[in-house]
C-alpha positions as CSV (number, residue, x, y, z in Angstrom):
1,X,24.2,5.8,-84.7
2,X,26.6,3.7,-82.0
3,X,24.6,5.5,-79.2
4,X,21.7,3.5,-79.9
5,X,23.3,0.1,-80.5
6,X,24.9,1.2,-77.0
7,X,21.3,1.5,-75.1
8,X,20.5,-1.7,-76.8
9,X,23.1,-3.6,-75.2
10,X,23.0,-2.0,-72.0
11,X,19.1,-3.1,-71.5
12,X,20.5,-6.8,-72.6
13,X,22.5,-6.3,-69.6
14,X,20.4,-5.1,-67.5
15,X,17.6,-8.2,-67.6
16,X,19.9,-10.2,-66.3
17,X,22.8,-8.8,-64.4
18,X,21.4,-5.4,-63.3
19,X,18.9,-6.5,-60.7
20,X,20.9,-9.3,-58.7
21,X,19.8,-12.1,-60.8
22,X,21.7,-15.2,-60.8
23,X,21.9,-18.4,-63.6
24,X,19.8,-21.2,-61.9
25,X,20.0,-23.9,-64.8
26,X,16.6,-25.3,-65.6
27,X,13.1,-24.1,-66.5
28,X,13.2,-22.0,-63.3
29,X,17.0,-20.1,-64.2
30,X,16.7,-17.1,-62.9
31,X,16.9,-16.0,-59.4
32,X,16.3,-12.5,-57.5
33,X,16.5,-12.1,-53.9
34,X,13.9,-9.7,-52.3
35,X,14.8,-8.1,-48.9
36,X,12.9,-5.3,-47.1
37,X,14.1,-1.8,-47.9
38,X,13.9,-1.0,-44.3
39,X,14.3,-3.9,-43.0
40,X,16.1,-4.9,-39.5
41,X,16.9,-8.0,-37.3
42,X,14.0,-9.9,-36.2
43,X,11.6,-8.9,-38.9
44,X,11.7,-12.3,-40.3
45,X,10.8,-11.2,-43.7
46,X,9.9,-14.4,-45.7
47,X,8.0,-16.7,-43.1
48,X,5.5,-16.3,-46.0
49,X,4.9,-15.7,-49.4
50,X,2.4,-15.5,-51.9
51,X,2.2,-14.6,-55.7
52,X,-0.4,-13.9,-58.2
53,X,1.1,-13.1,-61.9
54,X,3.5,-10.0,-61.6
55,X,2.2,-9.3,-58.3
56,X,4.3,-10.9,-55.1
57,X,3.5,-10.3,-51.6
58,X,6.2,-11.2,-48.4
59,X,5.1,-11.6,-44.6
60,X,7.6,-9.8,-42.2
61,X,5.4,-10.8,-38.9
62,X,8.2,-9.4,-36.8
63,X,8.3,-5.6,-38.1
64,X,7.7,-3.2,-35.2
65,X,6.5,-0.5,-37.1
66,X,3.4,-0.4,-35.0
67,X,5.3,-2.0,-32.1
68,X,7.2,-5.1,-31.2
69,X,5.8,-8.0,-33.6
70,X,3.2,-5.9,-34.9
71,X,4.5,-6.8,-38.4
72,X,4.0,-5.8,-42.0
73,X,4.0,-7.1,-45.8
74,X,5.7,-6.1,-48.6
75,X,4.2,-5.8,-52.3
76,X,7.0,-6.6,-55.4
77,X,5.9,-5.8,-58.9
78,X,7.4,-7.3,-61.8
79,X,9.0,-4.5,-64.0
80,X,8.9,-5.0,-68.0
81,X,12.6,-5.8,-67.8
82,X,11.6,-9.1,-65.9
83,X,13.2,-7.5,-62.4
84,X,11.0,-7.1,-59.4
85,X,10.7,-4.0,-57.6
86,X,9.2,-3.2,-54.1
87,X,6.0,-1.0,-54.5
88,X,4.2,-0.8,-51.3
89,X,5.1,-1.3,-47.6
90,X,1.5,-3.0,-45.6
91,X,0.5,-2.5,-42.3
92,X,-2.8,-2.6,-40.3
93,X,-4.4,0.7,-39.8
94,X,-5.3,-0.2,-36.1
95,X,-1.7,-2.3,-35.7
96,X,-0.5,-2.8,-32.2
97,X,2.6,-5.0,-30.6
98,X,2.0,-9.0,-31.2
99,X,-0.7,-8.9,-33.5
100,X,2.3,-10.6,-35.9
101,X,0.3,-9.2,-38.7
102,X,2.4,-10.8,-42.0
103,X,2.5,-14.0,-40.1
104,X,0.2,-15.4,-43.2
105,X,-0.3,-13.8,-46.4
106,X,-2.3,-14.2,-49.9
107,X,-3.1,-12.4,-53.0
108,X,-5.6,-13.3,-56.0
109,X,-5.4,-10.6,-58.8
110,X,-5.8,-7.2,-57.1
111,X,-6.5,-8.0,-53.9
112,X,-4.3,-9.0,-50.9
113,X,-5.2,-10.9,-47.5
114,X,-3.0,-10.8,-44.7
115,X,-3.5,-12.3,-41.3
116,X,-2.6,-11.1,-37.7
117,X,-3.9,-14.1,-35.6
118,X,-2.5,-12.3,-32.1
119,X,-5.1,-9.2,-32.9
120,X,-7.5,-9.0,-29.6
121,X,-10.7,-7.4,-31.1
122,X,-12.5,-10.8,-29.6
123,X,-10.3,-11.2,-26.8
124,X,-6.2,-12.3,-26.5
125,X,-4.9,-13.6,-29.5
126,X,-8.9,-14.0,-31.0
127,X,-6.9,-12.9,-34.2
128,X,-8.2,-11.0,-37.7
129,X,-7.2,-10.6,-41.1
130,X,-7.3,-7.4,-43.6
131,X,-8.0,-7.1,-47.3
132,X,-6.2,-5.0,-49.2
133,X,-6.9,-3.9,-53.3
134,X,-4.9,-2.1,-55.8
135,X,-6.1,1.1,-56.9
136,X,-6.5,2.6,-60.2
137,X,-2.8,4.4,-59.6
138,X,-1.5,1.0,-58.5
139,X,-1.2,1.3,-54.9
140,X,-2.8,-0.6,-52.3
141,X,-5.3,0.6,-49.8
142,X,-6.9,-1.1,-46.6
143,X,-10.7,-2.1,-47.6
144,X,-11.6,-3.9,-44.5
145,X,-10.8,-5.6,-41.5
146,X,-12.1,-9.4,-40.8
147,X,-13.0,-11.0,-37.7
148,X,-14.9,-13.7,-37.0
149,X,-18.8,-13.5,-35.9
150,X,-18.2,-15.8,-33.2
151,X,-14.4,-14.8,-32.5
152,X,-13.0,-15.4,-29.3
153,X,-9.6,-15.3,-27.2
154,X,-7.3,-17.7,-28.4
155,X,-8.7,-18.6,-31.4
156,X,-6.1,-17.4,-33.6
157,X,-8.4,-16.4,-36.3
158,X,-5.9,-15.5,-39.3
159,X,-3.2,-18.2,-38.3
160,X,-3.8,-19.1,-42.1
161,X,-5.6,-17.1,-45.2
162,X,-6.3,-17.8,-48.5
163,X,-8.1,-16.0,-51.3
164,X,-9.3,-16.5,-54.6
165,X,-11.1,-14.0,-56.5
166,X,-14.1,-13.1,-54.9
167,X,-13.8,-15.8,-51.9
168,X,-11.2,-15.5,-49.2
169,X,-10.9,-18.5,-46.5
170,X,-9.4,-17.8,-43.0
171,X,-8.1,-20.6,-40.6
172,X,-8.6,-20.5,-36.7
173,X,-6.7,-23.1,-35.4
174,X,-7.4,-23.0,-31.7
175,X,-11.2,-22.2,-32.3
176,X,-12.8,-24.8,-29.8
177,X,-16.1,-26.1,-31.3
178,X,-15.2,-29.6,-31.1
179,X,-13.1,-29.4,-28.2
180,X,-9.9,-27.0,-27.4
181,X,-7.7,-26.6,-30.0
182,X,-9.6,-28.2,-32.7
183,X,-9.9,-25.3,-34.9
184,X,-11.8,-24.1,-37.9
185,X,-11.9,-21.9,-40.8
186,X,-13.9,-19.1,-42.4
187,X,-15.3,-18.5,-46.1
188,X,-16.1,-14.4,-46.8
189,X,-16.9,-13.4,-50.1
190,X,-17.0,-10.1,-51.6
191,X,-20.7,-8.2,-51.8
192,X,-22.0,-6.2,-55.0
193,X,-20.5,-3.0,-53.1
194,X,-16.8,-4.2,-52.5
195,X,-17.5,-5.2,-48.4
196,X,-17.0,-8.6,-47.7
197,X,-19.1,-10.7,-45.6
198,X,-18.9,-14.1,-43.8
199,X,-20.8,-16.5,-45.4
200,X,-20.1,-20.0,-43.7
201,X,-17.9,-21.4,-40.7
202,X,-16.1,-24.7,-41.7
203,X,-15.2,-27.2,-39.1
204,X,-14.1,-30.9,-39.4
205,X,-17.2,-33.6,-39.9
206,X,-15.3,-36.1,-37.0
207,X,-13.5,-33.1,-35.3
208,X,-11.9,-33.5,-32.2
209,X,-9.4,-31.9,-29.3
210,X,-5.8,-31.2,-30.6
211,X,-6.9,-31.2,-34.7
212,X,-5.5,-28.0,-35.0
213,X,-8.0,-27.8,-37.9
214,X,-7.2,-24.4,-40.0
215,X,-3.6,-24.3,-39.4
216,X,-3.1,-24.1,-43.0
217,X,-6.1,-23.3,-45.5
218,X,-6.0,-22.8,-49.5
219,X,-8.8,-22.2,-52.0
220,X,-9.4,-22.2,-56.0
221,X,-12.3,-21.2,-57.4
222,X,-15.4,-23.2,-55.7
223,X,-13.2,-25.6,-53.4
224,X,-11.5,-24.8,-50.5
225,X,-8.9,-27.2,-48.7
226,X,-8.3,-27.0,-44.7
227,X,-5.6,-28.9,-43.1
228,X,-5.8,-30.0,-39.7
229,X,-2.1,-31.0,-38.9
230,X,-3.5,-34.3,-36.7
231,X,-6.5,-35.9,-38.3
232,X,-5.7,-35.0,-42.1
233,X,-7.2,-32.4,-44.8
234,X,-10.8,-31.5,-45.8
235,X,-12.3,-30.6,-48.8
236,X,-15.3,-28.2,-49.3
237,X,-17.3,-27.4,-52.5
238,X,-19.7,-24.2,-53.0
239,X,-22.9,-25.7,-54.1
240,X,-25.5,-24.1,-56.5
241,X,-27.0,-22.8,-53.5
242,X,-24.0,-20.8,-52.2
243,X,-23.7,-23.1,-49.3
244,X,-20.3,-25.2,-48.7
245,X,-20.2,-28.6,-48.2
246,X,-17.3,-30.7,-47.3
247,X,-17.0,-33.7,-50.1
248,X,-13.9,-35.4,-48.9
249,X,-11.5,-36.1,-46.5
250,X,-7.8,-36.5,-47.6
251,X,-5.4,-38.7,-45.9
252,X,-2.3,-40.9,-47.0
253,X,-3.1,-44.4,-48.0
254,X,0.3,-45.5,-46.7
255,X,0.5,-44.4,-43.4
256,X,-1.4,-42.1,-40.5
257,X,-3.0,-39.1,-41.1
258,X,-0.9,-37.2,-38.3
259,X,2.2,-37.1,-40.4
260,X,0.2,-34.3,-42.4
261,X,1.5,-31.0,-40.8
262,X,-1.6,-29.1,-42.3
263,X,0.2,-27.6,-45.3
264,X,-1.8,-27.5,-48.3
265,X,-2.5,-26.1,-51.7
266,X,-5.1,-26.4,-54.6
267,X,-5.3,-25.8,-58.1
268,X,-8.1,-26.5,-59.6
269,X,-9.0,-30.2,-59.6
270,X,-5.6,-31.2,-58.1
271,X,-4.8,-30.7,-54.3
272,X,-1.5,-30.9,-52.4
273,X,-0.9,-32.2,-48.8
274,X,2.5,-31.4,-47.0
275,X,3.8,-34.5,-44.6
276,X,6.5,-32.9,-43.6
277,X,6.9,-35.6,-40.2
278,X,6.3,-38.8,-42.8
279,X,9.1,-41.5,-43.1
280,X,8.9,-43.5,-39.8
281,X,9.9,-40.5,-37.4
282,X,12.9,-39.4,-39.2
283,X,10.9,-36.3,-40.2
284,X,12.5,-36.8,-44.2
285,X,8.9,-35.5,-45.2
286,X,6.8,-36.1,-48.3
287,X,4.0,-34.7,-50.1
288,X,0.9,-36.0,-51.7
289,X,-1.2,-35.5,-54.8
290,X,-4.5,-35.6,-55.0
291,X,-7.2,-35.6,-58.1
292,X,-10.9,-34.8,-58.6
293,X,-12.0,-37.7,-60.3
294,X,-15.2,-37.6,-62.5
295,X,-18.0,-38.9,-60.8
296,X,-16.8,-35.5,-58.4
297,X,-14.6,-37.9,-55.6
298,X,-11.0,-37.2,-54.9
299,X,-8.3,-40.0,-55.4
300,X,-4.5,-39.9,-54.3
301,X,-2.9,-40.1,-57.3
302,X,1.2,-39.6,-56.6
303,X,3.6,-39.4,-53.4
304,X,6.0,-36.9,-53.8
305,X,9.5,-37.4,-52.5
306,X,12.9,-35.4,-52.6
307,X,15.3,-37.2,-54.9
308,X,18.0,-36.7,-52.1
309,X,15.6,-36.4,-49.0
310,X,17.5,-36.9,-46.0
311,X,16.5,-37.3,-42.2
312,X,14.9,-34.1,-40.5
313,X,14.8,-32.3,-44.4
314,X,11.3,-31.6,-43.2
315,X,10.2,-32.0,-46.7
316,X,6.5,-31.1,-47.4
317,X,6.8,-28.3,-44.6
318,X,5.4,-25.9,-47.0
319,X,3.6,-26.7,-50.2
320,X,2.3,-24.4,-53.5
321,X,0.5,-25.6,-56.5
322,X,-0.3,-23.6,-60.1
323,X,-1.2,-25.8,-63.0
324,X,0.6,-28.5,-63.7
325,X,3.8,-27.4,-61.6
326,X,4.3,-28.3,-57.6
327,X,6.7,-26.6,-55.4
328,X,7.6,-28.2,-51.9
329,X,9.7,-26.7,-49.2
330,X,12.4,-28.2,-47.2
331,X,13.8,-26.0,-44.9
332,X,15.7,-27.9,-43.0
333,X,17.9,-29.2,-46.1
334,X,21.4,-29.0,-45.5
335,X,23.0,-28.3,-48.9
336,X,24.1,-24.8,-48.0
337,X,24.8,-25.8,-44.1
338,X,22.6,-27.2,-41.2
339,X,19.1,-25.9,-41.6
340,X,19.6,-23.8,-44.9
341,X,16.7,-25.2,-46.8
342,X,15.8,-26.0,-50.4
343,X,12.5,-26.4,-52.2
344,X,11.7,-28.6,-55.3
345,X,9.9,-28.3,-58.1
346,X,7.7,-31.2,-59.6
347,X,5.8,-30.9,-62.9
348,X,2.7,-32.9,-64.0
349,X,3.8,-35.4,-67.1
350,X,1.7,-36.9,-70.0
351,X,0.8,-39.8,-68.4
352,X,-0.5,-38.1,-65.2
353,X,2.7,-38.7,-62.7
354,X,4.6,-36.3,-61.3
355,X,8.2,-36.1,-61.9
356,X,10.9,-33.8,-60.0
357,X,12.3,-31.4,-62.4
358,X,13.9,-28.8,-60.7
359,X,15.7,-28.4,-56.8
360,X,16.2,-25.0,-55.7
361,X,18.8,-23.4,-53.6
362,X,19.8,-19.8,-52.6
363,X,22.8,-18.9,-54.6
364,X,24.1,-17.4,-51.3
365,X,22.2,-19.5,-48.7
366,X,24.0,-20.5,-45.6
367,X,23.1,-22.5,-42.4
368,X,19.9,-21.6,-40.2
369,X,18.5,-19.6,-43.2
370,X,15.5,-21.9,-43.3
371,X,15.2,-21.6,-47.1
372,X,11.6,-23.0,-48.0
373,X,10.1,-22.1,-44.8
374,X,7.2,-20.5,-47.3
375,X,7.1,-21.1,-50.6
376,X,4.3,-20.1,-53.4
377,X,4.0,-20.3,-57.3
378,X,1.9,-18.7,-59.8
379,X,2.8,-19.9,-63.8
380,X,6.5,-20.1,-64.6
381,X,7.5,-18.1,-61.1
382,X,8.4,-19.3,-57.9
383,X,8.6,-17.5,-54.4
384,X,10.4,-18.9,-51.5
385,X,11.0,-17.8,-47.9
386,X,14.3,-17.7,-46.0
387,X,12.8,-16.2,-43.1
388,X,16.4,-16.2,-40.8
389,X,18.9,-14.8,-43.4
390,X,20.4,-12.3,-42.1
391,X,21.1,-9.4,-45.2
392,X,19.5,-6.7,-42.3
393,X,20.5,-8.5,-39.6
394,X,19.8,-11.5,-37.2
395,X,16.4,-13.2,-38.4
396,X,15.9,-10.2,-41.2
397,X,14.7,-13.0,-43.6
398,X,14.5,-13.2,-47.6
399,X,12.7,-14.0,-50.4
400,X,13.9,-15.5,-53.6
401,X,12.3,-15.5,-57.0
402,X,13.0,-17.9,-59.6
403,X,11.6,-17.9,-63.1
404,X,12.4,-18.2,-66.9
405,X,15.3,-15.8,-68.2
406,X,13.8,-12.6,-69.8
407,X,13.5,-13.1,-73.5
408,X,16.3,-11.5,-75.1
409,X,15.7,-8.1,-77.1
410,X,14.8,-8.4,-80.6
411,X,17.6,-8.7,-83.0
412,X,18.8,-5.2,-84.7
413,X,21.3,-4.1,-87.6
414,X,21.8,-1.8,-90.0
415,X,18.6,-0.3,-91.7
416,X,19.8,1.8,-95.2
417,X,17.4,4.5,-96.3
418,X,18.0,7.3,-98.6
419,X,18.0,9.4,-96.2
420,X,20.7,7.9,-94.0
421,X,20.7,4.8,-90.9
422,X,19.7,3.4,-88.4
423,X,20.3,0.9,-85.8
424,X,16.8,-1.1,-85.9
425,X,14.8,-4.2,-85.4
426,X,13.5,-5.8,-89.0
427,X,10.5,-4.8,-88.2
428,X,11.1,-1.2,-87.8
429,X,12.9,-1.2,-90.6
430,X,10.4,-2.6,-93.0
431,X,7.8,0.0,-91.8
432,X,10.5,2.6,-92.7
433,X,10.9,1.4,-96.2
434,X,14.5,0.4,-95.7
435,X,16.8,-2.5,-96.4
436,X,17.9,-4.1,-93.0
437,X,20.8,-6.0,-92.9
438,X,21.2,-7.9,-89.6
439,X,24.0,-7.4,-87.2
440,X,25.6,-5.1,-89.3
441,X,26.9,-1.5,-88.5
442,X,25.9,1.6,-90.4
443,X,29.3,1.9,-92.4
444,X,27.6,-0.7,-94.2
445,X,25.0,1.2,-95.7
446,X,25.8,3.1,-99.3
447,X,26.9,7.0,-98.6
448,X,23.9,8.8,-98.1
449,X,22.6,11.0,-101.3
450,X,20.4,13.5,-99.6
451,X,19.6,15.1,-103.2
452,X,18.1,11.6,-104.2
453,X,14.5,13.2,-103.4
454,X,12.8,9.7,-104.2
455,X,15.1,7.8,-103.0
456,X,15.8,5.8,-106.6
457,X,19.3,5.9,-106.5
458,X,20.1,8.7,-108.8
459,X,19.4,12.5,-109.2
460,X,17.6,13.5,-112.2
461,X,14.7,15.8,-113.2
462,X,12.2,14.2,-111.2
463,X,14.1,15.0,-108.0
464,X,13.8,18.5,-108.9
465,X,10.4,19.0,-109.7
466,X,10.0,17.4,-106.5
467,X,11.7,20.1,-104.8
468,X,9.8,22.8,-107.1
469,X,6.6,21.2,-106.2
470,X,7.0,21.5,-102.5
471,X,8.9,25.4,-103.0
472,X,7.8,27.8,-100.3
473,X,7.3,27.7,-96.9
474,X,7.4,24.5,-94.9
475,X,3.9,23.3,-93.4
C-alpha cells in the first residue's frame, strides 16, 4: 500500500523539480530552460522562437549539419506532467552552407514555417522558406519549399515568416520594387490538395528605398501585418474575393515612424508594434498597441513602456501577443549583467488599458546572453530566446519557457473496502463503493474480514449461501 503513495509523491515532485523548472512568481511562474540536444558553439539557438498551444519551435541558424551556418530548427512538445521535451530537429532537405535556415520561424497548430533568407535558388541571398507538417505518428515532415515567383538575388525572402491556419506570410526585406531595399512580403495559401500557392505580393502603398518593408511580419486569420523599419507598419485584410488590400498604415502618435524597428505581432483585432529606438535617441524603447474599431479602422490605444526601462535596453526589439496578453523583449536590459536581457508581460484590463504584470529574466542569466532577442506567446505560456547563452559553448544559445505551474495531483487518502485498502482519490474510491478517508493511511481502515462476502460487517448464513451458490470452477 505504501508503494502507491510513494509513486504519487514522486510524480508530484517531478512536475516541479525534475525538469529544470524554477519558481518565478506571478502568473508566469514556472521556468524551463531549453537547449538543443546536439547544441554547439555559434549555433545561435533561440535567435527566433515560436509557440502554438503545446508545441514550440526554436531556430538555430548557425547550426552546421549541412555546412557552416546552414541552420536548423527544433520542435519541442509539452508532456502530460507539464514539462517540455525535444521531439525533432528540422533541417532543409536541400540545405547548404550559409543558408541561415532557422533565422525566422513560425508555427500554427500542426504546421511549421522556417525561413532561410540566404538560400540561392533565385540568386545569391534570394531566399526561401520551408513548410513542415506534423504527421499522424507525431513526426514532422518537410512538405514544400516556398520561393518568390519573381525572386531575385539579395531579396532575402524568408527574412521573416508568419503562419496562421492555412495562410502563410513571408517577408523579403531587400526586394526592390519600390527602390533598393524597399522590401515586400508574399502571401501563400494552402490548397485543397495540401500544396501551398502564392496568392499575393504585398508592398507598401508609399514604399521607398531603404524602407525594409517585410523585416517583420505577422498574421492572424484574415489580417496580415508587415513591419517596415523606416516608415511604419502596414495592415492588410483579405477581402471577400480572396484578394488582399492595404487597409491601414500604423505610425506612433507621439513620434517619428522610424522609431519602429519592424517587429510586429497581431492577435485578432489587436496589433502590437515594437519601437526599440524610441526615447529621443537613448534607445530605451517602447511598443504600441493598436485596436480595430467597429468601423474597421485601427487606432492606437496604448503605449507600453518598461516600468524600469533604461538607456539602450532596446525594449520592443521583439514583440508577441496572444489574446489579452502581450510580451515585449528587451535584449539589452542588464539585470543579470550587461546585455543579459529581459522580457515584460502586459495584460489587457477591463477598461481596455494594458498593464505590466511581470518581468521575466533567466534564473541563470549572464552578461551578453541577449535574453529577449526572440519572444513568443500562446495562451498562458511564454517562450523567450537567449541567443548568446553558452551552455553548449560560446553563442550556442538557449530558450526559456514560462507558464503556470502544473496542477497539483488530486488529493488521495485511504479507501477502505471490505476486501482491503488502497490509496486512491475520492472519485476512485467512490467508484469502488469504499469509504474514503482523506490523507489517511491504510492503517486507519478496519481489519480485513475476507469471509464477509457481502461486505455488511458480519459473517453469517448469507455469506455462506453466497459461497455455495458460486461453488465450482471459476469462470
